[in-house]
C-alpha positions, -999 to +999 in steps of 0.1 A: -660-872+258-655-850+228-633-819+233-649-789+216-619-765+218-584-761+231-559-734+239-525-731+222-497-708+234-489-682+208-455-685+192-435-653+196-405-643+174-373-638+195-364-601+200-327-595+202-309-561+210-280-546+191-249-564+197-218-547+209-200-553+176-229-537+157-229-507+180-191-502+176-194-505+138-221-478+137-201-456+160-171-459+138-191-451+107-207-421+124-172-409+135-158-412+100-187-393+085-183-366+112-145-363+106-150-361+069-176-333+073-152-315+097-123-318+073-144-306+044-156-276+065-120-267+077-107-271+041-135-249+027-128-223+054-091-224+048-097-220+011-121-191+017-096-174+040-068-178+015-089-164-013-100-135+008-064-127+018-052-129-019-080-106-030-071-082-002-035-082-011-043-076-048-066-047-039-041-032-014-013-033-039-033-018-068-049+009-046-016+019-031+000+023-065-030+042-078-030+066-048+007+074-049+009+073-087-020+098-090-001+122-068+032+116-085+016+126-118+008+160-103+044+167-092+055+202-102+021+210-116+012+247-119-024+255-131-015+279-159-028+276-195+001+295-209+036+294-194+060+322-202+097+315-208+105+341-182+082+325-156+098+307-127+074+278-135+091+273-169+120+251-180+126+233-147+119+262-124+097+257-094+085+284-070+090+274-034+063+294-017+062+271+014+097+273+030+127+284+011+150+271+039+140+235+031+152+221-002+125+194-002+100+220-012+120+237-040+108+213-067+079+191-075+096+160-062+118+149-034+126+115-019+143+096+009+161+063+006+155+038+035+137+062+057+107+084+064+108+120+054+105+145+084+081+173+075+092+195+104+129+196+095+124+190+057+151+164+057+156+127+053+170+104+081+202+084+076+193+056+052+187+022+068+195-007+045+164-026+035+140+000+050+112+014+029+116+046+009+095+077+012+086+105-013+074+141-012+051+154-039+046+191-044+023+210-067-001+239-069-039+239-068-062+265-083-078+283-054-110+293-072-119+258-083-145+239-063-124+217-040-152+193-035-156+187-072-121+189-085-103+177-053-082+209-057-068+224-025-070+193-004-041+172+007-039+133+007-059+132+040-087+154+026-076+184+047-078+218+031-043+232+024-056+267+030-048+259+067-011+260+059+002+294+069+023+297+037-010+295+017-026+324+036-003+347+016-009+328-016-047+330-012-046+367-003-026+374-035-050+353-056-023+328-064-025+290-065-022+271-033+009+250-025+001+213-019+026+190-004+019+153+002+044+129+018+041+091+015+059+064+034+053+033+055+046+031+092+042+003+117+005-006+124-013-028+148-050-036+145-075-063+154-097-084+132-123-111+138-109-146+144-124-181+145-150-189+171-158-153+179-123-145+189-102-115+177-067-115+161-041-089+167-023-081+134+011-063+134+021-050+100+032-020+080+009+004+062+011+029+034+007+063+052+005+099+043+013+133+059-001+164+042+002+201+046-034+208+053-027+219+089-017+250+108+017+236+118+037+207+104+041+175+124+057+141+119+024+121+121+018+098+091-018+086+089-021+049+079-042+044+047-037+009+035-026-019+059-004-048+048+022-030+027+055-044+039+079-025+017+080+004-008+109+014-031+111+042-056+134+048-085+135+081-104+139+084-142+161+114-151+165+130-185+198+143-197+190+180-195+195+186-233+172+174-261+142+153-252+126+147-218+126+109-219+143+094-188+177+080-196+186+064-163+168+054-131+184+065-099+178+062-061+169+094-043+204+097-029+218+095-064+194+120-078+204+145-051+240+141-061+235+147-099+249+179-113+228+208-125+225+207-163+208+233-184+198+252-153+180+221-139+190+200-109+186+163-108+152+165-091+140+190-117+150+166-144+129+136-131+102+128-156+092+092-146+090+073-113+091+036-109+074+025-077+072-009-061+051-021-031+053-054-014+021-066+002+017-093+029-013-114+038-026-108+074-033-145+079-011-177+076-025-190+044+004-210+030+009-247+036+039-255+057+071-258+037+089-291+037+120-291+058+150-282+037+128-270+008+117-235+019+100-215-008+110-180-019+095-148-032+110-118-050+110-085-031+109-049-043+147-048-046+147-077-071+162-101-046+149-136-040+140-140-003+136-174+014+106-177+036+114-183+073+104-218+084+077-203+107+064-177+083+033-190+065+022-155+052+021-148+015+040-119-001+032-103-035+051-076-054+034-048-074+053-025-096+044+004-120+061+033-138+044+067-138+052+096-162+050+128-143+043+165-151+074+176-132+084+210-146+069+207-181+086+230-206+059+232-232+037+262-240+000+255-246 
């Protein structure tokens, strides 16, 4: 018999699963890629944080110098086009219309070494070695000028100095208003956003100001710029005879001890001020120092300071010299 057809079992290719070795290799590769991505992200974030901190430090240092310097340049200013040789605003004279019992207001400039000026007593505390300095800047503002446009008649906190009781008499007599701004550093604590939606508590010092735009003096200094760790001032004094160029720079204590020359005290002979501020980063942005090889920075006193082993902050010094109007002797 002839067979007309037949059935043959189909040949199937073997189907094997992923071996354990292949699975482990793929997991390792995936883990390496994930770790590399995480390291790249963390490095990018650390770089961005460091750059943001450095930019903030630069901005704080420059703005702090600009603010204090702008006021220093007004020290002793009296808004008169022509000054008479017999005027008490001429040749070093300064009219203390605020409080004649307090020497700090008897000239355009007054300073404290290693301490914060007390506006209620008009005096400096006993100097503390290494502590920040403070400065008092006094000048007159033209009452009839538009305060909003010319920033005349406002103190450093944008408070109108007409609130000062001593200026009530000035305004009634049509005389310029007395402006007194005091700058120093205060301890400040604030919070900022942290990683993962957390918050960080930052403890630092801030450039702060106390102005006389109030009915009664107080000792409250309002923080303006955070992250200013130190501030020092040196005062350039001219010799009292001849030119007005500063001959020597002194501390506030040394200026107060200078003799009266040509009818002018040491403070009345200050024609330049050198100011230095030291800023500090709010975050730990430095790489950890190698044991036994700690890095250093230069502070506002010109000393080289070694970083503490646990301190990974960054410090930066800013310094500038300002020529000031203090008791100009010219006639214009």
